[in-house]
N, C-alpha and C positions, 0 to 999 in steps of 0.2 A: 122529147127525143131520147132514145135509149143511149146511155152513157158508157155501157160496159159490154164486154164479150166474155162468156164463160167457156172454160174447157174442162172436160171430164177426162182424167187420165186413169184408165183401168189397167193397173200395172200388175207385175208378177206377185208382189207381196202386199200391195195395198191398192185402194182406190182413193182418188182425191178429186176435188173440184177447186179450180183456181179461177178467180175473176180478175180480168185485166181492164185497165183504162185505155184511152186512145193513144197514149204514149208507150203502150206495151209494158206498163208497170203493174206489178201484183198489188191488188188492193184487198183481196181476201183469199184465204186458203183454208181448207178443211180436209183431213185425211184420216182414213181408218184402215188398219191391217185386216187381212182375212187369213183363214187357216191354210196351211200347207199340208196336204194329205199325202202320205207315203205308204201305200198299201203293201209294196214289196220293194226290195232293192232295185233302184233304177226307175221306179214308177213315181210319177208326181201328178197329183190331181188337185183341182179346185172345185168347190161347190158353187155352181153358177147362180143358184138362188140366193146364196149368202152374198155373193158379189153384187147382184142387182139390188138387194136390200141396202148394202153399204153405199152404193152409188147414190141412191135416193137420199140417204142420211147425210152424206158429205155435201150434196148439192144444197139441201135445205140448210145445212150448217154454214156453208159459205155465204149464202144469201142473208142469213141471220146475222153473221158477223159484220156485214156491211149495212145492215138494216135497210135492205132493198127488197123488191119483189121481182117476179119474172118480167114485169112490164119495163123494168130498167135494163133488160138484156136485149141487145140487138140480135144475138145469135148464140148458139152453143156449138162447140166443136168437140170431137171425140178422138182421143188417141188411146192406144191399147197395146198390151203385150201381144206380140205377133205369134202366129203359128199355133197358139193354144186353141184346142179343137173341141167344139161342142155340137151335140145334136139334140134338138128338142122337138116336142110334139107340136105340130102346127095348130091344132085345135085348142089345146089346153095351155100351151106355153111351158109345160113341165119338161125339164131335161130328162133324157132317157138314161143318162149315166153322168157321173162327174165329168167336168171338162178335163181333157188330157193336156197337160202343160207342155210348153215348148221344150223343156229340159228332159222330158220323159223319154226313156230308151226302150220301151216295150216292143217297138216295131223293128228292133235290130234284125231279127231273123227274116222278117218280111222284106226289109231293105236288101238283104243279101239275095233273096229269091228274085226280087224285081230286077236287080242288077244283072243277074245271070252272067253270061260270058262277056257282056258289054261292060260290066262294072258300074261304078258309081256315076259315071258321066253319060249313062244311057239316054237321059232326057235333057241334058244340059243345053243343047242347041235350041230346044224349044222353050224351055222355062227358065234358063239361066242358072239352074241350081243343080248341085250334085245330089245323088241319092243319099239321104241322111235321115236319121231319126228325128231331126230338128223340125221338119216341115209337116204341114197339115195333111196333105193327101194320104200318106200311109196311115196316119192316125185315124182318119175317117174310115179307111178300109178296115183297120183293126176293130173299130166299134161295130161296123157292119157285119163283120165275121164273128164277133164274140158276144154281142148283146142280142139275146133271142128275139127274133121277129123284126128286127130293125131294118135289115136289108129289104125285105118284102115291103115294108111300110115306106121305105125311102123311094123305092121304084114307083110306088103309087103316089108319091108326093105328100105323104101324110106326116113326115118328119122333115125337119130343116137342118141343114148344116150352117154353122157360122163361126168365124173367129170372134173375138170378144167385141169388136166394133159392131158386127152384125147383131149380136145378142142385145147390145144396148140400144141400137137404133130400132130394132124390132119392138123392144119393150117401150121405147119412148114414142114411136110413131106408128107402129103396126106395119112398117115396110120391111121387106126382106131384101136388103142390099148390102154390098160391101164396096170398098173403093179399090182402085188399081194397085195401091201399095200393099194392102193386105192380101189381095188376090194373087199378087206376084210371089207370095211366100207359101203358096199351097202346093206347088209342083203341078198344078192343074191348069194354069193360065198360060196362054201363048204370048210371049213377050212382044211379038210383032202385031198380032191382031188385037191384043188386050181383051180377049174373050176366052171362055173356057175352051180348051183344045179337045176335040172328040177323041183323038188318038191317045192322049194322056189319060182321059177319063176311062177309056176302054182298058188301057194297059194296067192302070192302078186299081180299077174296079169300083168306080164311084158313079152312081146314077146322076145325070144332070138335073133331074127333077128336084133334087134336094138342095141345089146350089143357089146362092143369092145372085141377084142382078149386079153386074160390075158397073160402078159409076166412077166419076172423077173424084178427086180428093177434096175439091172445093166447089160445092153446089148445095142447094137446099134439097135435102132428101124428103122432108116432111115437117109438119108442125108438131111440136112436142105436146105430150099429154101428161096429166098428173103433176109430178114434181116440177116439170118445165112446161106447164100449160101455155100453148100458143107461141112458144119460143121456136124460131126456125132452127132445126137441126141441120147444120150447114157445112160440116166437114167431117172427114174421117181420114186418119193417117196412122199407119203403124208407128209405134213409138219412135223408132230410130229415124224414119223418114220425117216425122214431125219435128224432131230435133234438128235435122238438116234444114228444114223450112224455118224453124225458129231462129237458127243461127244465120239466116238470110244467105245461105249458100246457093245463090241463084245463078251464078256464072260457072261455066265449065272449069273444072279444076279446083273449085272451092270445096272444102270438106270439114268434117267435125268428128270428134270422138265423144261419145256419151259413156260416162262411168256410172252405171247403175247396178242392177242385179247381175247383168253381164256387161261386157264392154263391146261397143259397136262403133267402128270407123266407117264413115260413108264419104265418098267423093262424087260430086256431080260430074257426069260424063256427057251431058247434053241430050239431044233428041234421038240419038242412036244408041242402042244397047252395045256394050263392049264386053266381049267374052274374055274372061280371065284365063291366063295360062299358069297362074300361081296360087290357086286354091281360094280365090275370092268368089263372091256371089255377084251375079248380075241381077239387078232388081230395079223396080220402078221407084224413082225418087219422089215424084209427086205429079199430079196433073191438075191444073187450074181450069175449071169449066170445060169448054170445048177446045181449049188450046192443045197442042201436041203434048204427049207425055214427056217428062224429063226422067232420064235414067241415071242410075248410080252404080258404082262398084262398092261392095261392102265386105268388110272383114268382121266376122262375128266371133265373139269370145263368150263361151257359155258361163263362166264363173268369174266374177269380179267382186262386186259388193257382197254377193251372197257368201263369199268365202269369209268375210268379216262376220256376217251373221252366224255362220257355222262355228267360227271361233267363239262367239258369244253363247250360242244356244246349245251346241253339241259338246264343247269342251269346257265352257264356263271360265275361260281365261280372262274375259272382260265382262263387265256388267252392261255396257252400252256400246253401240258401234263407234261412238266418238272416242271412247277410251283407247281404241287400237293405236291411234297416233301417239298418245301419251306413253303407252307401253313400249311402242317401237322406238320412241325417242330416248329410252333408257340405255340404248346401245348405239354404237357408232355405225354399225353395219349388220348384216345378217349372219356374220360369223362363218361364212361359207355354207350356210344352209339355204336350200332352195325348195320351194313348195310349188308343185305343179298340180293345180286343182282340177284334174280330169275326172270329176265326179260322174259326169255323164258322157264320157269320151272327150275327144278334142275337136273343137270346131276349126275355124280358119287358122292357118292355111293347111291343116293336116286332114281334117275330116276323117278321124279315126274313132269309130264307135267302140273299138275293142280296147281303148286306153282307159286306165283308171288312175286316180290320184296317187302321187308319191311325195314324201318329204325326203329329200336327198341331202347328203353331206352332214348328217348328224354325228356329233362327237360329244364327249362329256362336258365340253365347254358351253354347249348351247343352253340358253335359258329361255323362259317364256318371252322375254323381250326380243330375242333373236327370231323366235317363231312369229311373233307379231310383225316384225319387220319383213320377214320372208313372205308373209301373207300380203302385205302391201306391195312389195316388189314384184310379186307374181303377176299382178295386173299390169304393171309397167312393162315387164318383159313380154307378156302376151301382145300388148299393143305394139311393141317394137317389131315383133315378128310380122304383124299385119301391115305395118308401115313399110317394112322391107318388101313385102309382096306387092303392095300398091306401087312402090317405086319401080319394081321390076316390070309390072304390067304397063305402067304409063311412061317409063323412062324419065320421069321428072322427080327430082329430089324434093322432099318436104321442106318447106321454108318456115311454116308456123303451124302449130296444131291448135285449132279451136276446141276447147274442152267444155263440157257441161255435164250435169248430173250431180247426184248427191255426193259422190266421192271427191269432187273438186274442192270441197271444203277442207280436205286433208292436204295441208301444205307440204308435208313430208313426202307424200305420194306424188304430188304435182312436180316438186323439185326433182325427185328421182326420175320421173317421166321425162322431163326436159333433159336430164343428164344422159339417160340411155338412148334417147332419140338424137341427141346433139342438135336440138332445135328448140326454139322458144315454145312455151305452152301458154295460151291466153284463155282467160275465163271472162265471159260477159257479165255485165251488171245483173242481168236476169239469168241466173244459172238454170232455172227451170224451163229450158228451151223446148222440152217435149210438149208441155202444156201450151207454151207460147206459140209454137208452130201450129197446133190445132186451132188456137184462138185466131191467129193470123189468117189461116185458110178459111175459117168460118166468117170472119169479118170481111174478107175480100168478096165472099160469095153474096153478101147482102149490102155491099157498098159502105160498110163502116170504115174501111180503109180503101182509098181509091186505086192503089196499084202497089206493086212490089217495091218500087223505089221509096214509097213512104214508109215501108217496113224497114228497109235498109237504114233510113235516117234514125230509127229508134235504137239501133245496135250501139252499145257502149262497152268499152273494156273495163273490167273491174280489177283484174290482177294479171300479172305476167311473171313467169318463172323462166330464167335463162340457164342454159347448160353450164355446169362448173366441174364436171368430172374429167379426170385425166383420161385421155383417149386409150392408153394402153390398159388401164383398169377396166374401162368400159368394154373393150373387146374380150378381155380375159373373162370377165363376169358373164358376158353373153355366151361365150363358149361353154362355160359351166352350166348355164341355164339350158342350153341345147342338149347337153349330156343328160341333164335331169329329165328333159322331155322324152328322150329316147327310152328311158327306163319305165315310162308309163305304157309303152306300146305292147300289143299282143297279150294283154292281161286276160281278156275274156276269151275263153275257149268255145269251140262250136257246141259243146254239150252243156254250156251254162245257159239254162233255160230262162231267158228274160221275159218272154211273152208266152203265157199259157192261157188258162181260162180267166174269166172275169174275177 
């Protein structure tokens, strides 16, 4: 009998494979980074062929670490960076262009044109999303308009679109499918019908012939080939929805925040989509088999952990990401310095693609320690703004924040997060809840786990941080943060050409 379930996490900066046992514990992990390609300011691309090569390597590596074969795997699940957009040749499997990453802002002008007089909420009632450079639909349109011959081939069904889950499933099984969570991030799926919306396709200009079939998040899509020979490929979830699943947020009102490349707060809203009045996204949380879909409200932050990488790679102030906590701890606070990392505009709750990053409050007193501390505090303040929006939409105050992702290893950040939220922050024993969620969904699909209650029983708390900040200081510091945010706005002018030729 198979003893394990594997999960492939195709993320923004790396791909990894994690193998879990029946208790939801990690027994093997392998990870490899891939290149970040920046052809122009605001443009971000990935080489999809490089990513597929890396996925095969980390899968083989994880199996080797445990000294097992694919016969020991009951299933494999896939979780992925969402919204990253790829078109490939149906016959050869060759991408027609690099994948356009979710952070990319080249569709800024197209977004303005699509909004017209109606503005950014033109399609929100159908797809739950504001018009923003973040989402896949406009990225597809850009590729169709700018890569020679691709639109004609798309209309003939000769090229295929997919987010990274589709790309991996296609390479593993030969099936062209996606799941409802990833489809809900394209601006092309109707939240009520859970199918591609003809009016949205027509308005954005995307041929249906190139789109994958939309399936549930937990079902067998096909049998693996090659590196995962005959292993059922049995789940797909966008990374943030996978973390919601991995944190076992199965009841209405339960939520989590993932601290990764970006920051993402999701709250389960049940079987009915809730339209936000405060800048949040309405999205599909997950769907198990033929059960009704479960929806979520989401606050998306573009830059969190990637700001630490920027500090390392672009400024050279630290040699490794872990060093940021040590450097930040050399000072007692940020010295009045605030860093708003609007590198690709601001996401929730502002949705302002015209914003660009600022460091505010600089004086001669500021050292690199203060900058490092401001870098960490930037993530916590952005999460505070999203939590405030959640509370305004729901009318319910946050009691506890479930946190996961790589940045939760940073105790200074987690303590500051609890301080500015005035609420406890808890981290589970298995902080890699994105992969865990994909594994759980795959295991459910093949009967490795009998039901979601058995998954709840696996959840264990590893650490907890409780608020200890003076309330007056909290609100004064938040007021200063908001002033810094205001200074990022209206930086991009209409004649700043973000999207031209290929």
